[in-house]
Each structure stands twice: as C-alpha cells, then as structure tokens.
C-alpha positions in Angstrom: 7.7 -10.5 8.7 11.2 -9.2 9.2 13.2 -6.1 8.8 16.6 -7.0 7.4 19.8 -5.8 9.1 20.4 -2.2 8.2 16.7 -1.4 7.4 16.5 1.7 9.6 19.9 3.0 8.6 19.1 2.5 4.9 15.7 4.1 5.1 17.0 6.9 7.2 19.5 7.7 4.6 16.9 7.4 1.8 14.5 9.8 3.6 17.3 12.3 4.2 18.2 12.2 0.5 14.5 12.5 -0.5 12.9 14.8 2.1 9.3 16.1 2.1 7.3 13.0 1.4 4.7 11.6 3.8 5.1 7.9 2.8 8.3 6.0 2.1 8.5 2.3 1.0 11.2 -0.1 0.2 11.4 -3.3 -1.9 10.3 -6.5 -0.2 11.5 -10.1 -0.3 9.0 -13.0 0.0 9.8 -15.9 2.3 8.0 -18.9 0.8 6.7 -21.8 2.9 9.7 -23.8 1.6 12.1 -21.3 3.2 13.2 -19.6 0.0 13.6 -15.8 -0.2 12.6 -14.3 -3.5 11.7 -10.8 -4.7 8.0 -10.1 -4.0 7.9 -7.5 -6.8 10.1 -7.7 -9.9 8.4 -5.1 -12.1 10.0 -1.7 -13.0 7.8 0.2 -10.6 9.4 -1.6 -7.6 12.9 -2.1 -8.9 13.7 1.6 -9.5 13.4 4.6 -7.3 10.2 6.5 -7.9 6.8 7.4 -6.6 3.5 5.6 -6.7 0.7 7.9 -7.8 -2.9 7.6 -6.6 -3.9 6.4 -10.1 -1.4 3.5 -9.9 -2.6 2.6 -6.4 -6.3 2.6 -7.6 -5.4 -0.1 -10.0 -3.8 -2.3 -7.2 -2.0 -2.0 -3.9 1.7 -1.5 -4.7 2.7 -0.8 -1.1 3.3 -3.6 1.4 3.1 -2.6 5.1 6.5 -4.3 5.6 9.0 -1.5 5.7 6.6 1.4 5.0 7.3 4.5 6.9 4.9 7.4 7.1 4.7 10.7 8.8 2.9 11.2 12.1 1.2 14.2 10.5 -0.6 12.3 7.8 -1.4 9.5 10.2 -3.0 12.0 12.6 -4.7 14.0 9.8 -6.5 10.8 8.6 -7.2 9.4 12.1 -4.9 6.5 11.5 -5.9 3.1 10.2 -9.6 2.2 10.1 -10.5 -0.2 12.8 -13.7 -1.3 11.1 -11.7 -3.1 8.4 -10.4 -6.6 9.0 -8.4 -6.6 5.8 -6.8 -3.9 3.7 -6.6 -1.3 6.5 -3.1 -0.4 5.1 -4.3 -0.1 1.5 -7.2 2.0 2.7 -4.8 4.3 4.5 -2.4 4.7 1.5 -5.4 5.5 -0.8 -6.8 8.1 1.6 -3.4 9.6 2.2 -2.7 10.0 -1.5 -6.2 11.3 -2.2 -5.6 14.0 0.4 -2.4 15.0 -1.4 0.3 13.0 0.5 3.3 12.2 -1.6 5.3 8.9 -1.7 8.8 7.9 -2.5 10.0 4.3 -3.1 13.4 2.9 -2.3 14.2 -0.1 -4.6 16.5 -1.8 -2.0 15.3 -5.1 -0.5 15.1 -4.2 3.1 12.2 -6.3 4.5 10.9 -9.9 4.2 7.2 -10.8 3.9 6.4 -14.3 5.2 4.0 -16.2 3.0 2.3 -18.8 5.2 -0.8 -21.0 5.1 -3.6 -20.1 7.5 -3.0 -16.3 7.7 -5.8 -13.9 7.7 -5.2 -12.9 4.1 -6.2 -16.5 3.2 -9.9 -15.7 3.4 -10.3 -14.4 -0.2 -14.0 -13.6 0.0 -13.6 -11.4 3.1 -10.6 -9.8 1.6 -12.5 -8.8 -1.5 -15.4 -7.6 0.6 -13.2 -5.2 2.4 -11.6 -4.0 -0.8 -15.1 -3.2 -2.0 -15.8 -1.2 1.2 -12.5 0.7 0.8 -13.3 1.7 -2.8 -16.9 2.5 -2.1 -15.9 4.8 0.8 -13.2 6.4 -1.3 -15.6 7.1 -4.2 -18.1 8.7 -1.7 -15.4 10.7 0.0 -15.4 13.6 -2.5 -11.6 13.6 -2.6 -11.1 12.1 -6.0 -10.9 13.9 -9.4 -13.3 12.9 -12.1 -10.7 10.7 -13.7 -9.8 9.1 -10.4 -13.5 8.5 -9.7 -13.8 6.7 -13.1 -10.8 4.6 -12.3 -12.1 3.7 -8.8 -15.5 2.8 -10.2 -13.9 0.6 -12.9 -12.0 -1.2 -10.1 -15.3 -1.7 -8.2 -16.9 -3.2 -11.3 -14.0 -5.6 -11.6 -14.7 -6.7 -8.0 -18.3 -7.4 -8.9 -19.7 -4.4 -7.1 -22.7 -2.6 -8.6 -22.1 1.0 -9.2 -24.2 3.5 -7.3 
C-alpha cells in the first residue's frame, strides 16, 4: 500500500480546516494485479466530504486503514488495536471508537493506494467472517450501543450466519 505524494500535506490541511475529530480518512485508489489504479469507492459517501456515523459503519466497513489518521487520545482510551483478532482489527477499532463517541471526518481526495494482490491475509474469507462475527458479538455485549444500534448490529450478525444470543 502507498501514500501518494502530498498525502501528509493534504491531510494536515484537511485536519486544520476540520479540527476536533478523532478519526480522519481520505479516498483510496485500488491497484489491481494488472497494475491499473482505479477508485476503490465511487459512491457518494466517499466522493464527498462528510462523516461516517456508527450506524453506517455497522452496515459495513467504510474506512480503509490506508490513509486513516486518528488521535492518540482515542487510541490510548481504547487500548489500541485488539491483538486477538487476525482480521478486522481496524474495523473493530473504528466501531469501538465511534461507539465511545469519537467523531470522524472524510476527505474525498484520493491520497493513498490499496494494493489488491493474490495470497494476502484477507484472502481467507472464512477466517475473515469469523473475526467480523467476534467484532460484532463483542460490540453488542459492550453496552455502548443504543437500542437502535443494537438492533442494527444484531441484524448484521444474522446476515453473517451468527445465532443471536
């Protein structure tokens, strides 16, 4: 994965223009195995400036680690990334941060490149889904979600084939 030239300067400017958030993201290009760079996300959520709410993130991970900047304070408060997860440790962190009241701001500029390659750890779909289940089960049990967020998270669990508790 790559940070494009100017990444730090652009994100620094963006953060200065939008202070007070704990998480900042930018748009990402995908580098295909054929060597082609193409937008990873083309939907309105990613192509305009805005914020990703917890409810949106419960429906699917909208933040890629590439280019994400977060405050030391939220990282320390949540004890960082979970080391017991092989996959989705970043998604888990974003969900826990937002559930604790962290705020997010998205820069629609393409500032990083995600390399799509065969044989990466995200290729093990079964293990990936197993970790997503753990992330959502732990989040539901955390007591940090509103009733509506609980319903949304449980719906996501059902979609993953997990039996509700």
